[in-house]
VONUFI-490493 format. One line per 4 residues: number of its first residue (from 1); their letters; for each residue x negated, y negated, z negated of N, C-alpha, C. Coordinates in Angstrom, 1 decimal. Layout:
VONUFI-490493
NUM> a> X,Y,Z,X,Y,Z,X,Y,Z ~ ...
//
This chain:
VONUFI-490493
1> maag> 22.0,26.4,17.9,20.7,26.0,17.4,20.5,26.5,15.9 ~ 19.4,27.2,15.6,19.2,27.7,14.3,19.0,26.5,13.3 ~ 19.3,26.9,12.0,19.3,25.8,11.0,17.9,25.2,10.9 ~ 16.8,26.1,10.9,15.5,25.6,10.8,15.1,24.7,12.0
5> traa> 15.6,25.1,13.2,15.3,24.2,14.3,16.0,22.9,14.2 ~ 17.3,22.9,13.7,18.0,21.7,13.5,17.2,20.7,12.6 ~ 16.7,21.3,11.5,16.0,20.5,10.5,14.7,19.9,11.1 ~ 14.1,20.7,12.0,12.8,20.2,12.6,13.1,19.1,13.6
9> qcap> 14.4,19.0,14.1,14.7,18.0,15.1,15.3,16.7,14.5 ~ 15.4,16.7,13.2,16.0,15.5,12.6,15.2,14.3,12.8 ~ 13.9,14.4,12.7,13.0,13.2,12.9,13.1,12.7,14.4 ~ 12.9,13.6,15.4,13.1,13.1,16.8,14.4,12.6,17.1
13> vtlt> 15.5,13.1,16.5,16.8,12.6,16.7,16.9,11.2,16.2 ~ 16.4,11.0,15.0,16.5,9.6,14.4,15.7,8.6,15.1 ~ 14.5,9.0,15.5,13.6,8.1,16.3,14.3,7.7,17.7 ~ 14.9,8.7,18.3,15.6,8.5,19.5,16.7,7.5,19.4
17> ylrr> 17.4,7.6,18.3,18.6,6.7,18.0,18.1,5.3,17.7 ~ 17.0,5.2,16.9,16.5,3.9,16.5,15.8,3.2,17.7 ~ 15.1,3.9,18.5,14.3,3.3,19.5,15.2,2.8,20.7 ~ 16.2,3.5,21.0,17.0,3.2,22.2,18.5,2.8,21.9
21> nrvq> 18.9,2.9,20.6,20.2,2.6,20.3,21.3,3.4,21.1 ~ 20.9,4.6,21.3,21.8,5.5,22.1,23.0,5.9,21.2 ~ 24.1,6.2,21.9,25.4,6.6,21.3,25.1,8.0,20.6 ~ 25.6,8.1,19.4,25.3,9.4,18.7,25.9,10.6,19.4
25> aeia> 27.1,10.4,20.0,27.8,11.5,20.6,26.9,12.0,21.8 ~ 26.2,11.1,22.5,25.4,11.5,23.6,24.2,12.3,23.1 ~ 23.6,11.9,22.0,22.4,12.6,21.4,22.9,14.0,21.0 ~ 24.1,14.0,20.4,24.6,15.3,20.0,24.7,16.3,21.1
29> enyg> 25.2,15.8,22.3,25.3,16.7,23.5,23.9,17.2,23.9 ~ 22.9,16.4,23.8,21.6,16.8,24.2,21.0,17.9,23.3 ~ 21.4,17.8,22.0,20.8,18.8,21.0,21.8,19.9,20.7 ~ 22.9,19.9,21.3,23.9,21.0,21.1,24.5,21.0,19.8
33> vsqp> 24.7,19.9,19.1,25.3,19.8,17.8,26.4,18.8,17.8 ~ 27.1,18.6,16.7,28.2,17.7,16.6,27.7,16.3,16.3 ~ 28.5,15.3,16.6,28.2,13.9,16.3,28.0,13.7,14.8 ~ 28.9,14.3,13.9,28.6,14.1,12.5,27.3,14.7,12.0
37> aisr> 26.8,15.7,12.7,25.5,16.3,12.4,24.4,15.3,12.7 ~ 24.5,14.6,13.8,23.6,13.6,14.2,23.6,12.4,13.2 ~ 24.8,12.1,12.8,24.9,11.0,11.8,24.3,11.3,10.5 ~ 24.5,12.6,10.0,23.9,13.0,8.8,22.3,13.0,8.9
41> aisa> 21.8,13.4,10.0,20.4,13.5,10.2,19.8,12.1,10.2 ~ 20.5,11.1,10.8,20.0,9.7,10.8,20.0,9.1,9.4 ~ 21.1,9.4,8.7,21.3,8.9,7.4,20.2,9.4,6.4 ~ 19.8,10.7,6.6,18.8,11.3,5.8,17.4,10.9,6.1
45> itpl> 17.1,10.8,7.4,15.7,10.5,7.8,15.3,9.1,7.8 ~ 16.2,8.2,8.1,15.9,6.7,8.2,15.2,6.2,6.9 ~ 15.8,6.5,5.7,15.1,6.0,4.5,13.7,6.5,4.3 ~ 13.5,7.7,4.8,12.1,8.3,4.7,11.2,7.6,5.6
49> lvqa> 11.6,7.3,6.8,10.8,6.6,7.8,10.4,5.2,7.2 ~ 11.4,4.6,6.6,11.2,3.2,6.0,10.0,3.3,5.0 ~ 10.1,4.3,4.0,9.1,4.4,3.0,7.8,4.8,3.6 ~ 7.7,5.6,4.6,6.5,6.0,5.2,5.8,4.8,5.9
53> lldy> 6.6,3.8,6.4,6.0,2.8,7.2,5.8,1.4,6.5 ~ 6.3,1.4,5.3,6.3,0.1,4.6,4.9,-0.5,4.5 ~ 3.9,0.4,4.3,2.5,-0.1,4.1,1.9,-0.7,5.4 ~ 2.6,-0.4,6.5,2.1,-0.9,7.8,2.8,-2.2,8.3
57> vpta> 3.8,-2.7,7.5,4.5,-3.9,7.8,3.6,-5.1,7.4 ~ 3.2,-5.9,8.4,2.3,-7.0,8.0,3.0,-8.1,7.2 ~ 2.3,-8.6,6.2,2.8,-9.6,5.2,2.1,-10.9,5.5 ~ 2.7,-12.0,4.9,2.2,-13.3,5.1,0.8,-13.4,4.5
61> geld> 0.5,-12.6,3.4,-0.7,-12.7,2.7,-1.9,-12.1,3.5 ~ -1.5,-11.4,4.6,-2.6,-10.7,5.4,-3.0,-11.6,6.6 ~ -2.3,-12.8,6.8,-2.7,-13.7,7.9,-4.0,-14.4,7.6 ~ -4.8,-14.5,8.6,-6.1,-15.1,8.4,-6.0,-16.6,8.5
65> vgtc> -6.5,-17.3,7.5,-6.3,-18.8,7.4,-6.9,-19.5,8.6 ~ -8.0,-19.0,9.2,-8.7,-19.7,10.3,-8.2,-19.3,11.6 ~ -7.2,-18.4,11.7,-6.7,-17.9,13.0,-5.6,-18.8,13.6 ~ -5.6,-18.9,14.9,-4.5,-19.7,15.5,-3.4,-18.7,15.8
69> yivd> -2.2,-19.0,15.2,-1.0,-18.2,15.4,0.0,-19.1,16.1 ~ 0.9,-18.4,16.8,2.1,-19.0,17.4,3.3,-18.5,16.7 ~ 4.2,-19.4,16.3,5.3,-19.0,15.5,6.6,-19.4,16.2 ~ 7.6,-18.6,16.0,9.0,-18.9,16.6,10.0,-18.1,15.8
73> gtll> 11.2,-18.6,15.8,12.3,-17.8,15.2,13.2,-17.1,16.2 ~ 13.9,-16.1,15.7,14.8,-15.4,16.6,16.0,-14.9,15.7 ~ 17.1,-14.6,16.4,18.3,-14.2,15.6,18.5,-12.7,15.9 ~ 18.7,-11.9,14.8,19.1,-10.5,14.9,20.6,-10.4,14.8
77> pcws> 21.3,-10.1,15.9,22.8,-10.1,15.9,23.3,-9.1,14.9 ~ 24.5,-9.4,14.3,25.1,-8.5,13.4,26.6,-8.7,13.5 ~ 27.4,-7.9,12.8,28.8,-8.0,12.7,29.2,-9.4,12.2 ~ 30.4,-9.9,12.6,30.9,-11.1,12.1,31.8,-10.8,10.9
81> wrah> 31.2,-11.1,9.7,31.9,-10.8,8.5,32.7,-12.1,8.0 ~ 34.0,-11.9,7.9,34.8,-13.1,7.5,34.4,-13.7,6.2 ~ 33.9,-12.9,5.3,33.5,-13.4,4.0,32.1,-14.0,4.0 ~ 31.4,-13.9,5.1,30.0,-14.4,5.2,29.8,-15.4,6.4
85> pely> 30.4,-16.6,6.3,30.3,-17.5,7.4,28.9,-18.0,7.6 ~ 28.0,-17.8,6.5,26.7,-18.3,6.6,25.8,-17.5,7.6 ~ 26.4,-16.4,8.1,25.7,-15.7,9.2,25.8,-16.3,10.6 ~ 26.8,-17.2,10.7,27.0,-17.8,12.1,26.0,-18.8,12.4
89> sgkr> 25.3,-18.6,13.6,24.4,-19.6,14.1,25.0,-20.5,15.1 ~ 25.2,-21.7,14.8,25.8,-22.7,15.7,24.9,-22.9,17.0 ~ 23.6,-22.7,16.8,22.7,-22.9,18.0,22.9,-21.7,19.0 ~ 23.1,-20.5,18.5,23.2,-19.4,19.4,24.6,-18.8,19.5
93> kttg> 25.6,-19.5,18.8,27.0,-19.2,19.0,27.3,-17.7,18.7 ~ 26.6,-17.1,17.7,26.9,-15.8,17.3,26.4,-15.6,15.8 ~ 26.8,-14.5,15.2,26.4,-14.2,13.9,25.1,-13.3,13.9 ~ 24.3,-13.5,12.8,23.1,-12.7,12.7,22.2,-13.2,11.6
97> mnvq> 21.0,-12.7,11.6,20.0,-13.0,10.6,18.8,-13.6,11.3 ~ 18.3,-14.7,10.7,17.1,-15.4,11.3,15.8,-14.8,10.8 ~ 14.9,-14.4,11.7,13.6,-14.0,11.2,12.6,-14.8,12.0 ~ 11.5,-15.1,11.3,10.4,-15.8,11.8,9.3,-14.9,12.3
101> vact> 8.7,-15.1,13.4,7.8,-14.2,14.0,6.5,-14.9,14.4 ~ 5.3,-14.4,14.0,4.0,-15.0,14.3,3.2,-14.0,15.1 ~ 2.5,-14.5,16.1,1.6,-13.7,16.9,0.3,-14.4,17.2 ~ -0.7,-13.7,17.6,-2.0,-14.4,18.0,-1.8,-15.0,19.4
105> itgc> -2.8,-15.8,19.8,-2.7,-16.4,21.1,-2.9,-15.3,22.2 ~ -3.4,-14.2,21.8,-3.5,-13.1,22.8,-2.3,-12.2,22.9 ~ -1.2,-12.5,22.0,0.0,-11.8,22.1,0.1,-10.6,21.2 ~ -0.7,-10.5,20.1,-0.6,-9.4,19.2,0.3,-9.9,18.0
109> lawv> 1.3,-9.1,17.8,2.3,-9.4,16.7,1.5,-9.4,15.3 ~ 1.7,-10.4,14.6,0.9,-10.6,13.3,1.8,-10.5,12.1 ~ 3.0,-11.0,12.2,3.8,-11.1,11.0,5.3,-11.3,11.4 ~ 6.2,-10.7,10.6,7.6,-11.0,10.7,8.2,-11.3,9.3
113> sdpi> 8.9,-12.3,9.2,9.4,-12.7,7.9,10.6,-11.9,7.4 ~ 11.0,-12.0,6.1,12.2,-11.4,5.7,13.3,-12.2,6.3 ~ 14.5,-11.6,6.6,15.6,-12.4,7.2,16.3,-13.3,6.3 ~ 16.9,-14.4,6.9,17.7,-15.4,6.2,18.9,-15.6,7.1
117> pgsr> 20.1,-15.8,6.4,21.3,-16.0,7.2,21.2,-16.9,8.4 ~ 21.8,-16.5,9.5,21.6,-17.2,10.8,22.0,-18.6,10.9 ~ 22.7,-19.2,9.9,23.1,-20.6,10.0,22.0,-21.5,9.7 ~ 20.9,-21.0,9.1,19.8,-21.9,8.7,18.8,-22.1,9.9
121> hdnh> 18.3,-23.3,9.9,17.4,-23.7,11.0,16.0,-23.0,10.8 ~ 15.3,-22.9,11.9,14.0,-22.2,11.9,13.0,-22.8,10.9 ~ 13.1,-24.2,10.8,12.1,-24.8,10.0,12.4,-24.5,8.5 ~ 13.7,-24.4,8.1,14.0,-24.0,6.8,13.6,-22.6,6.5
125> clge> 13.8,-21.7,7.5,13.5,-20.3,7.3,12.0,-20.1,7.1 ~ 11.2,-20.8,7.9,9.8,-20.7,7.8,9.3,-21.2,6.4 ~ 9.9,-22.2,5.9,9.6,-22.7,4.6,10.0,-21.7,3.5 ~ 11.1,-21.1,3.6,11.6,-20.1,2.6,10.7,-18.9,2.6
129> sgvl> 10.1,-18.6,3.7,9.3,-17.4,3.8,8.1,-17.4,2.9 ~ 7.6,-18.7,2.6,6.4,-18.9,1.8,5.1,-18.7,2.5 ~ 5.2,-18.5,3.8,4.0,-18.3,4.6,3.1,-19.6,4.7 ~ 3.8,-20.7,4.6,3.0,-22.0,4.7,2.2,-22.2,3.5
133> lsag> 2.5,-21.5,2.4,1.7,-21.7,1.1,0.5,-20.8,1.1 ~ 0.6,-19.7,1.8,-0.5,-18.7,1.7,-1.4,-18.8,3.0 ~ -0.9,-19.3,4.1,-1.7,-19.4,5.3,-1.6,-20.8,5.8 ~ -2.8,-21.5,5.9,-2.8,-22.9,6.4,-2.3,-23.0,7.8
137> prnw> -1.3,-23.8,8.1,-0.7,-23.8,9.5,-1.4,-24.8,10.4 ~ -2.5,-25.4,10.0,-3.1,-26.5,10.8,-3.5,-26.0,12.2 ~ -3.8,-24.7,12.4,-4.1,-24.1,13.7,-3.0,-23.4,14.4 ~ -1.8,-23.5,13.8,-0.6,-22.9,14.3,0.1,-23.7,15.4
141> lgdk> 0.8,-23.0,16.3,1.5,-23.7,17.3,3.0,-23.3,17.2 ~ 3.9,-24.3,17.3,5.3,-24.1,17.2,6.1,-25.0,18.1 ~ 7.4,-24.8,18.2,8.1,-25.8,19.1,8.5,-27.0,18.2 ~ 9.4,-27.8,18.8,9.7,-29.1,18.2,10.5,-28.9,16.9
145> gyig> 11.1,-27.7,16.7,11.8,-27.5,15.5,10.9,-27.4,14.2 ~ 9.6,-27.3,14.4,8.7,-27.1,13.3,7.9,-28.4,13.1 ~ 8.3,-29.5,13.7,7.6,-30.8,13.5,7.7,-31.1,12.0 ~ 6.6,-31.6,11.4,6.5,-32.0,10.0,5.8,-30.9,9.1
149> nnml> 5.4,-29.8,9.7,4.7,-28.7,9.0,3.2,-28.7,9.1 ~ 2.7,-29.8,9.7,1.2,-29.9,9.9,0.7,-28.9,10.8 ~ 1.5,-28.5,11.8,1.0,-27.6,12.9,1.1,-28.3,14.2 ~ 0.5,-27.7,15.2,0.6,-28.2,16.6,2.0,-28.0,17.2
153> tpfr> 2.6,-29.1,17.5,4.0,-29.0,18.2,4.1,-30.0,19.3 ~ 5.0,-29.8,20.2,5.2,-30.8,21.3,5.7,-32.1,20.7 ~ 5.4,-33.2,21.3,5.9,-34.5,20.9,7.4,-34.6,21.2 ~ 8.1,-35.2,20.3,9.6,-35.4,20.5,9.8,-36.7,21.2
157> kpeg> 10.7,-36.7,22.2,10.9,-38.0,22.9,11.6,-39.0,22.0 ~ 11.0,-40.2,21.9,11.6,-41.2,21.0,12.9,-41.7,21.4 ~ 13.8,-42.0,20.5,15.1,-42.5,20.8,15.0,-43.8,21.6 ~ 15.7,-43.8,22.7,15.7,-45.0,23.6,14.4,-45.2,24.3
161> gdll> 13.5,-44.3,24.3,12.2,-44.5,25.0,11.8,-43.3,25.8 ~ 10.5,-43.2,26.1,10.0,-42.1,26.9,8.6,-41.8,26.3 ~ 8.2,-40.5,26.6,6.8,-40.2,26.2,5.8,-40.8,27.1 ~ 4.6,-41.0,26.6,3.5,-41.4,27.4,3.0,-40.3,28.2
165> dwqk> 2.3,-40.6,29.3,1.8,-39.6,30.2,1.0,-38.5,29.5 ~ 0.1,-39.0,28.6,-0.8,-38.0,27.9,0.0,-37.1,27.0 ~ 1.1,-37.7,26.4,2.0,-36.9,25.6,2.7,-35.8,26.4 ~ 3.2,-36.2,27.6,3.9,-35.2,28.4,2.9,-34.1,28.8
169> efnk> 1.7,-34.5,29.1,0.7,-33.5,29.5,0.4,-32.5,28.3 ~ 0.3,-33.1,27.1,0.1,-32.4,25.9,1.2,-31.4,25.7 ~ 2.4,-31.8,25.8,3.6,-30.9,25.7,3.5,-29.8,26.7 ~ 3.1,-30.1,27.9,3.0,-29.1,29.0,2.0,-28.0,28.6
173> qink> 0.9,-28.4,28.1,-0.1,-27.5,27.7,0.3,-26.6,26.5 ~ 0.9,-27.2,25.6,1.4,-26.5,24.4,2.4,-25.4,24.8 ~ 3.3,-25.8,25.7,4.3,-24.8,26.2,3.7,-23.7,27.0 ~ 2.6,-24.0,27.7,2.0,-22.9,28.4,1.4,-21.8,27.5
177> iryv> 1.0,-22.3,26.3,0.5,-21.3,25.3,1.6,-20.6,24.6 ~ 2.7,-21.4,24.3,3.8,-20.9,23.5,4.6,-19.7,24.1 ~ 4.5,-19.6,25.4,5.3,-18.6,26.1,4.9,-17.2,25.6 ~ 3.7,-17.1,25.0,3.2,-15.8,24.5,4.2,-15.2,23.4
181> ieqv> 4.6,-16.1,22.5,5.5,-15.7,21.4,6.8,-15.3,21.9 ~ 7.3,-15.9,23.0,8.6,-15.5,23.6,8.5,-14.1,24.1 ~ 7.3,-13.7,24.7,7.1,-12.4,25.3,7.0,-11.4,24.1 ~ 6.4,-11.7,23.0,6.2,-10.9,21.9,7.6,-10.6,21.3
185> ianf> 8.4,-11.6,21.1,9.8,-11.4,20.5,10.6,-10.6,21.5 ~ 10.6,-10.8,22.7,11.3,-10.0,23.7,10.9,-8.5,23.7 ~ 9.6,-8.3,23.6,9.2,-6.9,23.5,9.6,-6.3,22.2 ~ 9.5,-7.1,21.1,9.8,-6.6,19.8,11.3,-6.2,19.7
189> kthr> 12.2,-6.9,20.4,13.6,-6.7,20.4,14.0,-5.5,21.2 ~ 13.1,-5.0,22.1,13.4,-3.8,22.8,13.4,-2.6,21.9 ~ 12.7,-2.7,20.7,12.8,-1.7,19.7,14.0,-2.0,18.8 ~ 15.1,-1.3,19.0,16.4,-1.8,18.5,16.6,-1.4,17.0
193> lgrr> 15.5,-1.4,16.3,15.6,-1.1,14.8,16.5,-2.1,14.1 ~ 16.5,-3.3,14.5,17.2,-4.3,13.8,18.7,-4.3,14.0 ~ 19.2,-3.3,14.8,20.7,-3.2,15.0,21.3,-2.2,14.1 ~ 20.5,-1.6,13.2,21.1,-0.5,12.4,20.8,-0.7,11.0
197> rtas> 21.7,-0.2,10.2,21.6,-0.3,8.7,20.8,0.9,8.1 ~ 20.0,0.6,7.1,19.3,1.7,6.4,19.6,1.5,4.9 ~ 19.1,2.5,4.1,19.4,2.4,2.7,18.3,1.6,2.0 ~ 17.3,1.2,2.7,16.2,0.5,2.0,16.3,-1.0,2.2
201> gkcf> 15.7,-1.8,1.3,15.7,-3.2,1.5,14.8,-3.7,2.6 ~ 13.9,-2.8,3.0,13.0,-3.2,4.2,13.0,-2.1,5.2 ~ 13.4,-2.4,6.4,13.5,-1.4,7.5,12.4,-1.8,8.5 ~ 11.3,-1.1,8.5,10.2,-1.5,9.4,10.0,-3.0,9.3
205> awsr> 9.8,-3.6,10.5,9.6,-5.0,10.4,10.8,-5.9,10.3 ~ 12.0,-5.3,10.5,13.2,-6.1,10.5,13.6,-6.4,9.1 ~ 13.2,-5.6,8.1,13.4,-5.9,6.7,14.9,-5.9,6.3 ~ 15.3,-6.8,5.4,16.6,-6.7,4.7,17.8,-7.1,5.6
209> ctnw> 17.6,-7.4,6.8,18.7,-7.7,7.7,19.7,-6.5,7.8 ~ 19.2,-5.3,7.4,20.0,-4.1,7.6,21.3,-4.2,6.8 ~ 21.3,-5.0,5.8,22.6,-5.1,4.9,23.7,-5.6,5.7 ~ 23.5,-6.2,6.9,24.6,-6.9,7.6,24.9,-6.1,8.9
213> hcpv> 24.2,-5.1,9.2,24.3,-4.4,10.5,25.3,-3.2,10.4 ~ 25.6,-2.7,11.6,26.6,-1.7,11.7,26.1,-0.4,11.0 ~ 26.9,0.2,10.1,26.5,1.3,9.4,26.4,2.6,10.2 ~ 25.4,3.4,9.9,25.3,4.7,10.6,26.5,5.5,10.3
217> grgs> 26.9,6.2,11.4,28.0,7.2,11.2,29.3,6.8,12.0 ~ 29.2,5.8,12.8,30.3,5.4,13.7,30.2,5.9,15.1 ~ 29.1,6.6,15.4,28.9,7.2,16.7,28.7,6.2,17.8 ~ 28.2,5.0,17.5,27.9,4.1,18.5,26.6,3.5,18.4
//
């Protein structure tokens, strides 16, 4: 492959790697180059992609105060670093970074928070994001983990008691709506950008979790 052609293929190579998390050696075979060449292309192009797309990453300040959003947290898995026990999530039994995700009731992704070490609870992470200060959560929907934030959440079963029939029905209806955010997060995670490290503090919507992920150049 000519040098000019190789340079022109750097962006497609990088996008292929980020989108599908393919092994670098496999990509190298497809393009007729070595694995180190693929690694160098990814290392060079990824920061450029970050800078080009930063303006398109939705921020908390762009959320409409009067819109109904559904919010939930998810964990972006990463290496288990001995020096960073705060990454371990007891709830999910693995290490990672917690991000908060908001979508509309029609399933449109609206916002993704900066990541926080995985040991912290969703409620804490949402508070740390500052989104509750800039966007009124009165019309928001969340699970029981967000009780106390002035948003619509299911009722928690009282200790030693049971929910009333109307509370059970309310919870049922809330959960029927909340399934949308689970679909959005699942679809979002198919774009495997959060599994790779970049040189920037913000990598697309995954943001600063990149500091904890596998570095480019290991061929996997």
